[in-house]
N, CA, C and O of each residue as an XYZ file, in Angstrom:
280
protein
N      57.789     -0.477    -65.694
C      57.489     -1.656    -64.915
C      56.281     -1.355    -64.017
O      56.180     -0.273    -63.438
N      55.380     -2.320    -63.914
C      54.171     -2.132    -63.108
C      54.045     -3.271    -62.099
O      54.435     -4.408    -62.366
N      53.497     -2.940    -60.948
C      53.251     -3.956    -59.930
C      51.834     -4.487    -60.065
O      50.876     -3.715    -60.094
N      51.703     -5.801    -60.148
C      50.392     -6.431    -60.247
C      49.931     -6.921    -58.891
O      50.717     -7.443    -58.101
N      48.670     -6.750    -58.635
C      48.017     -7.374    -57.483
C      47.048     -8.384    -58.069
O      46.301     -8.076    -58.998
N      47.065     -9.583    -57.526
C      46.207    -10.633    -58.075
C      45.762    -11.573    -56.969
O      46.326    -11.601    -55.875
N      44.743    -12.332    -57.290
C      44.231    -13.369    -56.402
C      44.203    -14.668    -57.194
O      43.958    -14.667    -58.400
N      44.453    -15.765    -56.511
C      44.425    -17.086    -57.135
C      43.480    -17.959    -56.319
O      43.558    -17.992    -55.091
N      42.594    -18.660    -57.001
C      41.677    -19.566    -56.322
C      41.454    -20.801    -57.176
O      41.645    -20.784    -58.392
N      41.047    -21.870    -56.514
C      40.810    -23.127    -57.217
C      39.376    -23.146    -57.737
O      38.428    -22.781    -57.041
N      39.257    -23.584    -58.983
C      37.935    -23.776    -59.593
C      37.981    -25.115    -60.326
O      38.526    -25.210    -61.426
N      37.411    -26.140    -59.715
C      37.458    -27.474    -60.300
C      38.880    -28.000    -60.303
O      39.539    -28.026    -59.264
N      39.353    -28.417    -61.463
C      40.698    -28.979    -61.595
C      41.774    -27.920    -61.824
O      42.954    -28.260    -61.912
N      41.398    -26.655    -61.922
C      42.337    -25.599    -62.280
C      42.437    -24.536    -61.195
O      41.574    -24.424    -60.325
N      43.505    -23.765    -61.268
C      43.667    -22.572    -60.450
C      43.419    -21.368    -61.342
O      43.968    -21.280    -62.441
N      42.605    -20.452    -60.878
C      42.274    -19.237    -61.618
C      43.038    -18.079    -60.986
O      43.027    -17.914    -59.766
N      43.691    -17.290    -61.806
C      44.397    -16.095    -61.337
C      43.693    -14.880    -61.917
O      43.445    -14.805    -63.121
N      43.376    -13.938    -61.055
C      42.619    -12.758    -61.472
C      43.375    -11.507    -61.045
O      43.686    -11.325    -59.868
N      43.665    -10.651    -62.017
C      44.390     -9.407    -61.761
C      43.430     -8.367    -61.189
O      42.348     -8.147    -61.732
N      43.832     -7.732    -60.093
C      42.999     -6.693    -59.477
C      43.180     -5.338    -60.151
O      42.346     -4.448    -59.984
N      44.266     -5.170    -60.913
C      44.535     -3.902    -61.588
C      43.800     -3.763    -62.909
O      43.539     -2.653    -63.374
N      43.468     -4.894    -63.508
C      42.807     -4.904    -64.808
C      41.671     -5.918    -64.770
O      41.506     -6.633    -63.781
N      40.916     -5.978    -65.806
C      39.834     -6.961    -65.907
C      40.343     -8.173    -66.687
O      39.748     -8.577    -67.685
N      41.459     -8.747    -66.215
C      42.087     -9.868    -66.904
C      42.255    -11.021    -65.926
O      42.619    -10.822    -64.767
N      41.985    -12.218    -66.404
C      42.218    -13.407    -65.601
C      42.788    -14.496    -66.495
O      42.718    -14.416    -67.721
N      43.354    -15.514    -65.859
C      43.897    -16.649    -66.574
C      43.772    -17.865    -65.675
O      43.157    -17.789    -64.611
N      44.349    -18.988    -66.092
C      44.258    -20.190    -65.276
C      45.431    -21.100    -65.580
O      46.174    -20.878    -66.536
N      45.591    -22.126    -64.758
C      46.628    -23.124    -64.966
C      46.368    -24.331    -64.092
O      45.489    -24.319    -63.230
N      47.146    -25.374    -64.328
C      46.988    -26.599    -63.551
C      47.662    -26.504    -62.182
O      47.434    -27.353    -61.321
N      48.491    -25.477    -61.974
C      49.116    -25.219    -60.676
C      49.019    -23.715    -60.401
O      48.703    -22.928    -61.292
N      49.295    -23.338    -59.162
C      49.283    -21.911    -58.829
C      50.352    -21.178    -59.628
O      50.097    -20.106    -60.177
N      51.547    -21.757    -59.692
C      52.639    -21.110    -60.438
C      52.284    -20.925    -61.910
O      52.560    -19.877    -62.494
N      51.676    -21.941    -62.504
C      51.293    -21.842    -63.909
C      50.210    -20.783    -64.107
O      50.247    -20.029    -65.080
N      49.254    -20.727    -63.192
C      48.185    -19.725    -63.294
C      48.743    -18.311    -63.200
O      48.306    -17.423    -63.932
N      49.707    -18.092    -62.301
C      50.306    -16.764    -62.149
C      51.149    -16.415    -63.367
O      51.089    -15.285    -63.851
N      51.936    -17.365    -63.873
C      52.734    -17.116    -65.074
C      51.834    -16.754    -66.249
O      52.116    -15.808    -66.985
N      50.753    -17.507    -66.425
C      49.819    -17.231    -67.529
C      49.165    -15.864    -67.369
O      48.927    -15.171    -68.358
N      48.874    -15.473    -66.133
C      48.293    -14.151    -65.891
C      49.290    -13.053    -66.253
O      48.926    -12.078    -66.911
N      50.536    -13.203    -65.832
C      51.559    -12.204    -66.169
C      51.681    -12.061    -67.688
O      51.742    -10.948    -68.211
N      51.717    -13.186    -68.383
C      51.803    -13.149    -69.845
C      50.601    -12.426    -70.448
O      50.758    -11.617    -71.362
N      49.412    -12.710    -69.944
C      48.194    -12.083    -70.479
C      48.181    -10.582    -70.234
O      47.791     -9.814    -71.114
N      48.601    -10.158    -69.050
C      48.620     -8.722    -68.746
C      49.679     -8.014    -69.590
O      49.443     -6.907    -70.075
N      50.844     -8.642    -69.770
C      51.872     -8.040    -70.627
C      51.363     -7.859    -72.054
O      51.616     -6.827    -72.676
N      50.655     -8.846    -72.573
C      50.077     -8.718    -73.919
C      49.053     -7.597    -73.972
O      49.009     -6.835    -74.937
N      48.230     -7.495    -72.937
C      47.220     -6.438    -72.859
C      47.885     -5.062    -72.875
O      47.438     -4.164    -73.588
N      48.947     -4.899    -72.095
C      49.621     -3.604    -72.012
C      50.311     -3.242    -73.321
O      50.418     -2.064    -73.661
N      50.777     -4.244    -74.054
C      51.451     -4.017    -75.336
C      50.466     -3.790    -76.478
O      50.756     -3.046    -77.415
N      49.308     -4.430    -76.399
C      48.368     -4.461    -77.516
C      47.801     -3.093    -77.878
O      47.790     -2.726    -79.053
N      47.338     -2.345    -76.907
C      46.681     -1.069    -77.190
C      47.069     -0.047    -76.121
O      46.235      0.308    -75.288
N      48.313      0.432    -76.125
C      48.807      1.281    -75.043
C      48.021      2.571    -74.832
O      48.065      3.140    -73.741
N      47.313      3.040    -75.838
C      46.574      4.295    -75.691
C      45.258      4.114    -74.941
O      44.729      5.078    -74.388
N      44.727      2.907    -74.913
C      43.434      2.657    -74.269
C      43.552      1.727    -73.064
O      42.608      1.008    -72.734
N      44.699      1.743    -72.418
C      44.936      0.872    -71.266
C      44.146      1.365    -70.062
O      44.135      2.555    -69.746
N      43.491      0.429    -69.403
C      42.878      0.700    -68.105
C      43.667     -0.115    -67.094
O      43.533     -1.338    -67.041
N      44.485      0.549    -66.296
C      45.317     -0.112    -65.292
C      45.152      0.656    -63.997
O      45.682      1.756    -63.844
N      44.422      0.076    -63.072
C      44.152      0.724    -61.793
C      45.253      0.396    -60.797
O      45.596     -0.770    -60.599
N      45.804      1.427    -60.171
C      46.766      1.172    -59.107
C      46.006      0.691    -57.883
O      45.032      1.315    -57.460
N      46.452     -0.411    -57.324
C      45.811     -1.013    -56.162
C      46.791     -0.936    -55.004
O      47.932     -1.386    -55.109
N      46.337     -0.367    -53.908
C      47.183     -0.304    -52.712
C      47.134     -1.632    -51.981
O      47.195     -2.696    -52.598
N      47.024     -1.566    -50.685
C      46.928     -2.785    -49.888
C      45.682     -3.550    -50.277
O      44.636     -2.960    -50.544
N      45.796     -4.853    -50.306
C      44.665     -5.705    -50.681
C      44.436     -6.736    -49.578
O      45.384     -7.193    -48.939
N      43.201     -7.088    -49.365
C      42.832     -8.079    -48.367
C      41.902     -9.076    -49.012
O      40.931     -8.695    -49.665
N      42.188    -10.336    -48.836
C      41.292    -11.386    -49.292
C      40.552    -11.890    -48.077
O      41.179    -12.263    -47.085
N      39.239    -11.910    -48.128
C      38.453    -12.350    -46.991
C      37.438    -13.397    -47.375
O      37.210    -13.662    -48.555
N      36.844    -13.976    -46.388
C      35.799    -14.960    -46.612
C      34.729    -14.730    -45.556
O      35.039    -14.521    -44.384
N      33.482    -14.768    -45.970
C      32.363    -14.558    -45.047
C      31.203    -15.443    -45.478
O      31.104    -15.832    -46.642
N      30.342    -15.751    -44.547
C      29.132    -16.519    -44.834
C      27.954    -15.552    -44.801
O      27.807    -14.778    -43.855
N      27.106    -15.600    -45.848
C      25.925    -14.742    -45.890
C      24.704    -15.605    -46.168
O      24.813    -16.714    -46.692
N      23.556    -15.084    -45.814
C      22.296    -15.780    -46.130
C      21.907    -15.455    -47.547
O      21.956    -14.298    -47.963
N      21.527    -16.455    -48.280
C      21.098    -16.152    -49.636
C      20.954    -17.365    -50.494
O      20.596    -17.252    -51.667
């Protein structure tokens, strides 16, 4: 069993869920759907090629927002 760290944000009409442990993301029409779809995608990734898995353990995570010039 592995613990996932993820972030969810709105993009247009959908919510995007992005896993911080892997380079995998998914989406859904609700936050719950986006998270469920992400869990399913990560489970498939872990099952698909167990010898070449890249799964980074992520400790504490912080989501922030800042304004920059650019």
